[in-house]
BADREN-748858 format. One record per residue (C-alpha): residue in three letters; chain; residue number from 0; x, y, z. Coordinates in nm, 3 decimals. Layout:
code,unit,pos,x,y,z
ALA,A,NUM,X,Y,Z
...
***
This chain:
code,unit,pos,x,y,z
MET,A,0,0.000,0.000,0.000
VAL,A,1,0.128,0.347,-0.091
THR,A,2,0.108,0.593,0.194
GLY,A,3,-0.005,0.953,0.152
ASN,A,4,0.350,1.083,0.195
ARG,A,5,0.485,0.827,-0.052
ARG,A,6,0.216,0.919,-0.306
VAL,A,7,0.296,1.290,-0.273
ARG,A,8,0.668,1.218,-0.310
ASN,A,9,0.606,1.007,-0.623
LEU,A,10,0.396,1.284,-0.777
TRP,A,11,0.665,1.539,-0.694
MET,A,12,0.933,1.320,-0.855
ALA,A,13,0.714,1.275,-1.165
ASP,A,14,0.674,1.651,-1.197
ALA,A,15,1.046,1.706,-1.138
LEU,A,16,1.131,1.453,-1.410
LYS,A,17,0.885,1.613,-1.651
ASP,A,18,1.048,1.950,-1.591
ALA,A,19,1.397,1.802,-1.626
LEU,A,20,1.314,1.634,-1.957
LYS,A,21,1.155,1.953,-2.090
TYR,A,22,1.459,2.154,-1.987
ALA,A,23,1.695,1.898,-2.141
ALA,A,24,1.504,1.922,-2.469
GLU,A,25,1.547,2.301,-2.465
VAL,A,26,1.921,2.271,-2.395
VAL,A,27,1.962,2.014,-2.672
GLU,A,28,1.766,2.217,-2.926
ALA,A,29,1.966,2.530,-2.845
ALA,A,30,2.298,2.345,-2.879
ILE,A,31,2.201,2.199,-3.216
ALA,A,32,2.049,2.523,-3.344
ALA,A,33,2.368,2.711,-3.259
ALA,A,34,2.568,2.474,-3.479
VAL,A,35,2.328,2.454,-3.775
ARG,A,36,2.414,2.706,-4.045
PRO,A,37,2.140,2.851,-4.270
VAL,A,38,2.186,2.760,-4.637
LYS,A,39,1.964,2.780,-4.945
THR,A,40,1.833,2.424,-4.913
PRO,A,41,1.564,2.268,-4.693
ILE,A,42,1.826,2.071,-4.496
PRO,A,43,1.871,2.308,-4.195
GLU,A,44,1.495,2.341,-4.148
ALA,A,45,1.450,1.966,-4.179
MET,A,46,1.728,1.906,-3.927
MET,A,47,1.558,2.119,-3.663
TYR,A,48,1.219,1.967,-3.752
ALA,A,49,1.358,1.620,-3.685
VAL,A,50,1.511,1.719,-3.352
ARG,A,51,1.205,1.893,-3.207
GLY,A,52,0.917,1.718,-3.034
GLY,A,53,1.096,1.420,-2.883
LYS,A,54,1.162,1.325,-2.523
SER,A,55,1.537,1.406,-2.555
LEU,A,56,1.595,1.119,-2.312
ARG,A,57,1.949,1.058,-2.430
GLY,A,58,2.039,1.425,-2.402
PHE,A,59,1.884,1.429,-2.056
LEU,A,60,2.102,1.132,-1.957
VAL,A,61,2.414,1.320,-2.067
LEU,A,62,2.316,1.630,-1.871
GLU,A,63,2.221,1.437,-1.557
GLY,A,64,2.534,1.222,-1.571
ALA,A,65,2.741,1.538,-1.606
ARG,A,66,2.560,1.706,-1.315
LEU,A,67,2.625,1.404,-1.092
HIS,A,68,2.996,1.441,-1.160
GLY,A,69,3.024,1.817,-1.120
VAL,A,70,3.045,1.899,-1.493
GLN,A,71,2.901,2.238,-1.586
GLU,A,72,2.595,2.243,-1.811
ARG,A,73,2.764,2.465,-2.071
ILE,A,74,3.029,2.196,-2.114
ALA,A,75,2.783,1.906,-2.131
ALA,A,76,2.529,2.080,-2.359
PRO,A,77,2.709,2.016,-2.691
ILE,A,78,2.759,1.651,-2.592
ALA,A,79,2.388,1.620,-2.516
GLY,A,80,2.318,1.780,-2.852
ALA,A,81,2.552,1.532,-3.020
ILE,A,82,2.372,1.221,-2.900
GLU,A,83,2.030,1.366,-2.988
ALA,A,84,2.154,1.462,-3.336
MET,A,85,2.276,1.104,-3.384
HIS,A,86,1.945,0.967,-3.255
ALA,A,87,1.742,1.197,-3.483
TYR,A,88,1.944,1.085,-3.784
SER,A,89,1.870,0.721,-3.702
LEU,A,90,1.496,0.790,-3.675
ILE,A,91,1.483,0.972,-4.010
HIS,A,92,1.652,0.682,-4.188
ASP,A,93,1.450,0.424,-3.992
ASP,A,94,1.127,0.585,-4.117
LEU,A,95,1.224,0.569,-4.487
PRO,A,96,1.028,0.344,-4.727
CYS,A,97,1.332,0.115,-4.762
MET,A,98,1.324,0.058,-4.386
ASP,A,99,1.002,0.081,-4.182
ASP,A,100,0.811,0.306,-4.426
ASP,A,101,0.644,0.515,-4.153
ASP,A,102,0.426,0.820,-4.214
LEU,A,103,0.434,0.959,-3.859
ARG,A,104,0.707,1.030,-3.607
ARG,A,105,0.645,1.215,-3.280
GLY,A,106,0.288,1.285,-3.391
LYS,A,107,0.384,1.469,-3.711
PRO,A,108,0.474,1.367,-4.069
THR,A,109,0.808,1.194,-4.106
VAL,A,110,1.078,1.394,-4.282
HIS,A,111,1.043,1.206,-4.611
ARG,A,112,0.667,1.270,-4.608
LYS,A,113,0.698,1.640,-4.526
TRP,A,114,0.973,1.691,-4.785
ASP,A,115,1.092,1.397,-4.996
GLU,A,116,1.315,1.091,-4.966
ALA,A,117,1.629,1.262,-5.093
THR,A,118,1.589,1.542,-4.840
ALA,A,119,1.533,1.286,-4.564
VAL,A,120,1.851,1.093,-4.651
LEU,A,121,2.059,1.410,-4.668
THR,A,122,1.907,1.547,-4.346
GLY,A,123,1.996,1.226,-4.165
ASP,A,124,2.348,1.240,-4.307
ALA,A,125,2.384,1.602,-4.196
LEU,A,126,2.268,1.524,-3.842
GLN,A,127,2.510,1.233,-3.814
ALA,A,128,2.797,1.459,-3.919
LEU,A,129,2.676,1.731,-3.684
ALA,A,130,2.696,1.490,-3.390
PHE,A,131,3.073,1.467,-3.427
GLU,A,132,3.104,1.839,-3.493
LEU,A,133,2.926,1.912,-3.163
ILE,A,134,3.170,1.690,-2.975
MET,A,135,3.458,1.883,-3.132
LEU,A,136,3.295,2.213,-3.029
ALA,A,137,3.269,2.111,-2.662
ASP,A,138,3.498,2.279,-2.409
ILE,A,139,3.669,1.957,-2.303
THR,A,140,4.021,1.823,-2.345
PRO,A,141,4.130,1.704,-2.691
GLU,A,142,4.186,1.358,-2.546
THR,A,143,3.828,1.340,-2.416
LYS,A,144,3.692,1.460,-2.751
VAL,A,145,3.877,1.179,-2.927
VAL,A,146,3.750,0.915,-2.684
LEU,A,147,3.388,1.037,-2.699
ALA,A,148,3.395,1.057,-3.078
HIS,A,149,3.547,0.712,-3.110
MET,A,150,3.298,0.565,-2.865
LEU,A,151,3.011,0.725,-3.056
ALA,A,152,3.140,0.597,-3.391
VAL,A,153,3.155,0.244,-3.251
ASP,A,154,2.817,0.258,-3.074
ALA,A,155,2.640,0.414,-3.373
GLY,A,156,2.808,0.197,-3.636
GLU,A,157,2.813,-0.165,-3.744
ARG,A,158,2.914,-0.285,-3.397
GLY,A,159,2.626,-0.088,-3.242
MET,A,160,2.308,0.077,-3.368
VAL,A,161,2.357,0.013,-3.742
GLY,A,162,2.452,-0.347,-3.680
GLY,A,163,2.145,-0.395,-3.463
GLN,A,164,1.920,-0.242,-3.727
ALA,A,165,2.073,-0.462,-3.997
ALA,A,166,2.016,-0.772,-3.782
ASP,A,167,1.658,-0.661,-3.721
ILE,A,168,1.591,-0.625,-4.094
ALA,A,169,1.753,-0.961,-4.166
ALA,A,170,1.538,-1.126,-3.900
GLU,A,171,1.218,-1.004,-4.066
SER,A,172,1.296,-1.201,-4.382
ALA,A,173,1.436,-1.508,-4.206
ALA,A,174,1.228,-1.821,-4.189
ALA,A,175,1.305,-1.890,-3.821
ALA,A,176,1.201,-1.649,-3.545
LEU,A,177,1.469,-1.507,-3.320
THR,A,178,1.522,-1.652,-2.974
LEU,A,179,1.499,-1.434,-2.664
GLY,A,180,1.878,-1.424,-2.637
GLU,A,181,1.910,-1.316,-3.000
ILE,A,182,1.656,-1.038,-2.953
GLU,A,183,1.838,-0.916,-2.642
SER,A,184,2.168,-0.910,-2.832
LEU,A,185,2.010,-0.729,-3.128
GLN,A,186,1.842,-0.464,-2.913
ALA,A,187,2.155,-0.413,-2.702
LYS,A,188,2.308,-0.279,-3.024
LYS,A,189,2.009,-0.113,-3.188
THR,A,190,1.877,0.075,-2.884
GLY,A,191,2.106,0.009,-2.591
ALA,A,192,2.438,0.122,-2.735
LEU,A,193,2.350,0.491,-2.767
VAL,A,194,2.169,0.493,-2.432
GLU,A,195,2.480,0.353,-2.264
TRP,A,196,2.699,0.609,-2.448
ALA,A,197,2.479,0.890,-2.316
CYS,A,198,2.505,0.759,-1.961
ALA,A,199,2.884,0.718,-1.977
ALA,A,200,2.950,1.064,-2.125
GLY,A,201,2.919,1.260,-1.798
PRO,A,202,3.166,1.056,-1.594
ARG,A,203,3.393,1.031,-1.898
ILE,A,204,3.414,1.412,-1.921
ALA,A,205,3.481,1.433,-1.547
GLY,A,206,3.744,1.159,-1.554
ALA,A,207,3.538,0.956,-1.306
ASP,A,208,3.439,0.591,-1.279
GLU,A,209,3.194,0.517,-1.564
MET,A,210,3.080,0.175,-1.441
PRO,A,211,2.775,0.274,-1.228
MET,A,212,2.631,0.489,-1.508
ARG,A,213,2.716,0.224,-1.770
GLN,A,214,2.535,-0.043,-1.568
TYR,A,215,2.240,0.191,-1.530
GLY,A,216,2.239,0.268,-1.904
ARG,A,217,2.268,-0.098,-2.004
ALA,A,218,1.964,-0.197,-1.799
LEU,A,219,1.774,0.118,-1.898
GLY,A,220,1.827,0.055,-2.270
ARG,A,221,1.691,-0.298,-2.241
ALA,A,222,1.389,-0.180,-2.041
PHE,A,223,1.326,0.095,-2.296
GLN,A,224,1.306,-0.152,-2.584
ILE,A,225,1.076,-0.386,-2.395
ALA,A,226,0.851,-0.087,-2.322
ASP,A,227,0.854,-0.006,-2.696
ASP,A,228,0.744,-0.361,-2.775
ILE,A,229,0.467,-0.332,-2.518
LEU,A,230,0.349,-0.001,-2.667
ASP,A,231,0.335,-0.162,-3.011
VAL,A,232,0.071,-0.395,-2.868
THR,A,233,-0.112,-0.177,-2.615
GLY,A,234,-0.043,0.179,-2.729
ASP,A,235,-0.268,0.425,-2.907
ALA,A,236,-0.120,0.563,-3.230
GLU,A,237,-0.226,0.919,-3.145
ALA,A,238,-0.065,0.904,-2.803
VAL,A,239,0.245,0.718,-2.921
GLY,A,240,0.290,0.955,-3.215
LYS,A,241,0.358,0.679,-3.468
ALA,A,242,0.194,0.366,-3.607
VAL,A,243,0.140,0.079,-3.363
GLY,A,244,0.074,-0.291,-3.416
LYS,A,245,0.322,-0.317,-3.704
ASP,A,246,0.547,-0.576,-3.537
HIS,A,247,0.252,-0.803,-3.457
ALA,A,248,0.107,-0.766,-3.807
ALA,A,249,0.443,-0.859,-3.959
GLY,A,250,0.476,-1.163,-3.733
LYS,A,251,0.797,-1.021,-3.593
ALA,A,252,0.954,-1.180,-3.285
THR,A,253,0.954,-0.932,-2.996
PHE,A,254,0.985,-0.942,-2.619
VAL,A,255,0.605,-0.951,-2.600
SER,A,256,0.566,-1.235,-2.850
LEU,A,257,0.825,-1.444,-2.663
LEU,A,258,0.750,-1.352,-2.301
GLY,A,259,0.382,-1.264,-2.327
LEU,A,260,0.249,-0.921,-2.231
ASP,A,261,0.262,-0.980,-1.855
GLY,A,262,0.602,-1.145,-1.879
ALA,A,263,0.741,-0.854,-2.079
LYS,A,264,0.605,-0.606,-1.826
SER,A,265,0.760,-0.801,-1.539
ARG,A,266,1.097,-0.819,-1.713
ALA,A,267,1.091,-0.444,-1.779
VAL,A,268,1.025,-0.377,-1.410
GLU,A,269,1.314,-0.607,-1.312
LEU,A,270,1.546,-0.414,-1.542
VAL,A,271,1.431,-0.082,-1.398
ASP,A,272,1.512,-0.211,-1.049
GLU,A,273,1.854,-0.322,-1.178
ALA,A,274,1.913,0.023,-1.326
CYS,A,275,1.815,0.199,-1.005
ASP,A,276,2.032,-0.029,-0.792
ALA,A,277,2.335,0.066,-1.003
LEU,A,278,2.286,0.428,-0.895
ASP,A,279,2.289,0.365,-0.520
VAL,A,280,2.647,0.490,-0.505
TYR,A,281,2.515,0.841,-0.581
ARG,A,282,2.250,0.830,-0.306
GLU,A,283,1.982,1.102,-0.325
ALA,A,284,2.163,1.287,-0.604
ALA,A,285,2.049,1.018,-0.849
ASN,A,286,1.677,1.037,-0.769
THR,A,287,1.591,1.209,-1.098
LEU,A,288,1.773,0.939,-1.294
LYS,A,289,1.588,0.672,-1.098
ALA,A,290,1.261,0.846,-1.180
ALA,A,291,1.364,0.843,-1.547
ALA,A,292,1.409,0.465,-1.533
ARG,A,293,1.060,0.423,-1.388
PHE,A,294,0.920,0.659,-1.651
VAL,A,295,1.056,0.433,-1.925
VAL,A,296,0.819,0.149,-1.834
GLN,A,297,0.523,0.372,-1.746
ARG,A,298,0.528,0.596,-2.054
THR,A,299,0.246,0.604,-2.308
HIS,A,300,0.460,0.734,-2.596
***
């Protein structure tokens, strides 16, 4: 049973997280906007269009991880912008007809629907390049820039996000469904790699131990993907901001199809507990990050 004081505290934490995510989105947008140069093409407008309207969870994780380790916001802001630029690029390309062929993203037309496919490809390319530019613009040591850029290249490339996406596409045309272990490995690359990068960035900049934040990010990324699979089954397209039910219609193996809806929900909660436990070393200072982990499995979009 939840006591009155506990209920009030939970509501306060939910409001604090909402404010923190909104603020992180503003910081991210400002960092990206400052680096985007106006030219006589639709690319700059499309870049900002793709960045706006999301949760900016990855950027938030960078900013919170930096705050926990005494890194000033002005230093962390370009790094937060970098991971959100990389994430936005991946969504633009993921929505293309050659991939998922989606018409909606974040409740508005996808970039290739609002403009055209060529503009979408080039906008994604520009955002990917901008991610590395933002790291180079950050007021951190040259050595840290190199490490962050290298880590991002690995986690966004064939050994990370791109590799996970390629495995996901290959699985759709394969005769045999993926096992649970194979799905976990695929999603650790496709979704988890960039989440873990975002969590490790703050302590990396500060020269601190990255392991607690990495453990948090690893569990959080897995919980996030399970929550996505659950939303594909239970979510409302208007609330989610994109089409739902596509995985089920395609007969795609997901955490829900393998674990069942209740089993997937239970596993997501276990991972959230694992993520929160990893932050105990930070005590009360990590409460907002713990609230973010709980938000991942309670979200409706």
